[in-house]
Every structure is written in structure tokens, then in C-alpha cells.
N, C-alpha and C positions, 0 to 999 in steps of 0.2 A: 500230691506227688505231682513231679513236675513236669512241664508241659513238653512235646517235642520240640528240637529245633533244627533249623535247617542252616547248611552253611555254604559257602558260595567261595572260588577261587580267586583271588587278587589279581591281576594279569596285570594291572599297570596303574602306574603311579605318577601323572603327569607332573608333579611338582615336584620330581626328580631331578636335579641338576648335572646329573652325571650319565653320558653316553655310555661306558661301558665299564666293570668293575675295576676298580683300582686297588689292588689288594696292597700295594705298599704303604698308600695313606690307611690302609685298616691296619695293617702291622705297625704303624706310629704310631699311630691314637691307639689302639689297646696296651702297649707298651706305657704309652705314657699315662694311663690311665692308673695300670700297675702297679706302677711304680710310685705316684702321689697318691696313690692310696695308702701306702703302708713308709709312714716316715718314721725316722730309727732314733727312737728317742730314749732307748736304751743309756744308761748310764751308771759308771763304776766313779768313785771316790778317787782325785791324784794325789799324790803323799801332802801336800799341802793344804787339801783340803780334809784327810783324817784326823781324828782326835788322838790326842793324845801328848808324850813329852818326845823331843827330839834329841833329848841324851843317849849318851853310848850307853850300851846295855852293862858292859863292865868295861874295866880300864882295857888300852892296847894289850899289853903285854904281862907277862905273870903270872898270869892266872892258869895257864895251862889250857885254857878252852879256845875255840878259833877265835878270831877279831871275828867282831861283830860292832853294826852300826845301833842306829835305833829301832824300836821297837816295830815301829812301821814298815818296815821295811819289806815289799813283797816274799821273801822267802823266812817270814818271820811268823807264828801263831798270831791270827788279829791282825795281819798286818793289810796292806792296800794290795786289790788286785794288778799284776804286771801287766800291761796294757789292756787295760779292760774297754769295753764298749763306751764308746761318748757319742752327743747326740750329732747328727750331719744331715743338714738339712741338703733333700737328695730331690730334686725338683727338674719334671723334664718338660719343655715346652714345646708348643708346636702353634703355628698359627692358625687363625680362624677358618681358613678357605681350606687347608689341609684336614683337621678337623670335620666340616663341613662335608668335602669329599669323602671321609672316609664311613662318617654315618650312614650319606646317600648310596654310596657304592655297597656297604653292607647289607640295605634294604634291596640295592636292585639285584643283590646275589641271591636274597631270597625268594625274592621275584621270579630271577629267570629257573630257578630251583621250585616255583611252586609252592614253597612254602608258610602262602601268607594267606590267610583264610578270615573272611568274614562272618560272624555269625548271626545268624538274621533271626532274632529274637528280642523284643522287649520286655518279656519279661523275664530275661537271664540276671539283669545286672540286680534284680530286687531277690533274689536268690540268698538264702539266709542259713540253708544247711549243705553242709559239705556232700551229702552223698546227692543233692539233686546237680550240684556244679558237677560232681565226676561223672555224674551221667551224660550230663550235655556236654563234656569234652571227648567224653568216649566215642562219643558222634564223629567226631570231626577226622577218622581214619588215623588222625597223628600219634607218634609213640615218641618217645625218648624227652630230653627237657626242653620246656618250650614256656614263650614266655604269654599272657595275656593281657591284652591292652584293655581297660576297664576306666569311665570317668573316674576322678579321685573320690566323688561321694556315693560312689554306688556301692550298694551292701553287701552286694558279694565277693566284695575284698575279703571280707574276713573269713568267708567260707573256702574261698579257693586257697589261703595259706598253709592247711593244715594238708593238700595234697602233694606227694612226693614228685619231685622233676619241675613242678610248675613255679614260675615266677610272676607275680602280679605287680604291671604299672601304671601309674595312669601316662596320656599321650606323651604329656613334657618332659616324662621319664627316663624314657627310654635312652641306654647308654651303649657304647659302641660293644664294652665287654657284652654285656646283655645279647646284643645280637651275634657275637662271635660265639659265645657258650648256648646257642638257642639252636635249636632242631626246627622247628616252627616258629608261626606267631599267629594268636588267632586276636581279631580286631571285634567288638563291639559294633555296629552302627554309628553309635554316638560317637564312642572312642576313635573311630575312623575322619570322621568329622574332624574331628578336633586337633589330631592327630595331623592333618594333611594341612589344615591353617598354620600347625605348630611350624610342619616345612618351608609352608611358602613365606614365611618370616612372621606371621601373625600371629594373635597370641589365641588361646583355645576359649576365653572368657568373650572376647571379641567378636568370635564366631559364634557364638551359642545366643550373644546377644541378638546379633544380626538375623538365625534363624529364628528367633521369638519373634521378633518384628515383625517378620517377612512369613509368617503363618497366621491363619485366618484367625481373627477376634473371638475368643471366647465369650460364653456367657456371661461371665464372671463380669468382665473387660465390656459387655454391653449393657449390664445392668449399671455398672460403674456411672459408663458415660450419661445413660440416662437420667442418674440422682445428680450427676454433675449439673444437666443442664436445668433441671426442674429446679435446682438451689439457686441457679443465677435467674431464673424468671422469677425466683420468688423475691429476691433481693431487689430488683429492676421494679417490682408492684411496692414493694415499703419504701424505695427514694420516692413513690411517688408521681415517676413520670417526668423527672427532670432534666432528662436526656433527651425526650422528644420537646420539651421547651428551649 
């Protein structure tokens, strides 16, 4: 049975670099992502690429038939397709400042609407059953399509993928299209810390390392330090006190 979880509304993100929402930048970044995500790769053969002879089907005059050229012409059975699709490189470019402004503006919009929540439960990331994950999300009060942001190695990612309308993302994997299409965003506490480090320009891995260094030493670390100290004393005794002489 899944334990009860609590939610807290996120009211501010000091790492945001925008003071107000720039909808123009959001629209540009959203269009860029949609266009670049669908490259035009459909292709039909042109006349010189198709296989077959280039001779006339029959002579020009004297047959009583319509004048015809080679059998590969578009109007002939088995011929090439007239004006068929060809690969076209479609790519929209946008400078980094505009893309960053779009991401921060979309987050600012969700903050102003009260659509970002933090799930305060250390057990949620270890859920492996879809029923447990679903019951935890129902208590958030949100409805519609949403994003649940969890660490990349969290076991709950597999449980969340079966819930309709829910997209699971890692802290560094949130895109502008995710924010535009979502009605709400839910962070776990660890994922929020990694995402704030990502927004400020740092890496989530670095943030987790700093958090681990600042945490109090565990019993295993203390035991390892004691063993290392005893090993150093033993090696000094085996050297026979040369260092003292």
C-alpha cells in the first residue's frame, strides 16, 4: 500500500532570468522545435533514376496510336511519379538567448498560474506499481495533461509511463513543447534541486555531488575512515619508525 504524499505549491524560482512572460519567444521556440522534429525525407525517383529503357514505345507515325515516348514517362503504367516529393532540409534556427528566454517564460507562465507543485515524499521515486503512482498523482488536485519530473534513475519512471496524459521527464530533459502542451508540472524534491541547478547553468550531477559532500558523514564513511587510519598506523610500525629517526 502506497504511503500518503503531500504537495506544496511552488511560488517562485529565483533562477528564472525573465521578469514577465514573453509569449513571442515561446511561439518562436515552439515552432522551431516542431519544424526541426519532422525532417522531410520522403522521396520518389525522378526520370533519370528509374530503371528501364529510354527508347520510344513505338514509332512516331503510321501505327494509328497516340504519339508516345519512353515507357518511364509519368503517364505510362509503371512510370515515375510526376512532381513527387523530394528530401528538403527544413531547419529553423534561433539564438540561445531567445531559446533560454522562451524556456524561462514558459516556466514563469506556469508559476503565475499556480501550475507547478512539489511532491514531498521520499518514497514516490521508488514506486514500481502504476496503481501506487496514479493514486499519488490523484491527490495533487491537477487534471488534464501534465509533466512529472523525476530523476533519471528513479524507478517510478516505468510506473508513470502507463498513465494517460502524463509525460515523465528528467530535470534536464524538459523542452518548450512539453511546457506548452502541459496543464501542470509536478517535481519531486530531488528533481527540483537538479532542475534549479540546470536553470542556473550548472549540471545536475554537480549539484548532487555538492549535496552529498555537504551531508553529514554516514556510518559507512566513518568506518572507512577508521580502517584507513588503522592501516596507516600499521604501515608506520612495519617501517620500524624510520620517519622518527
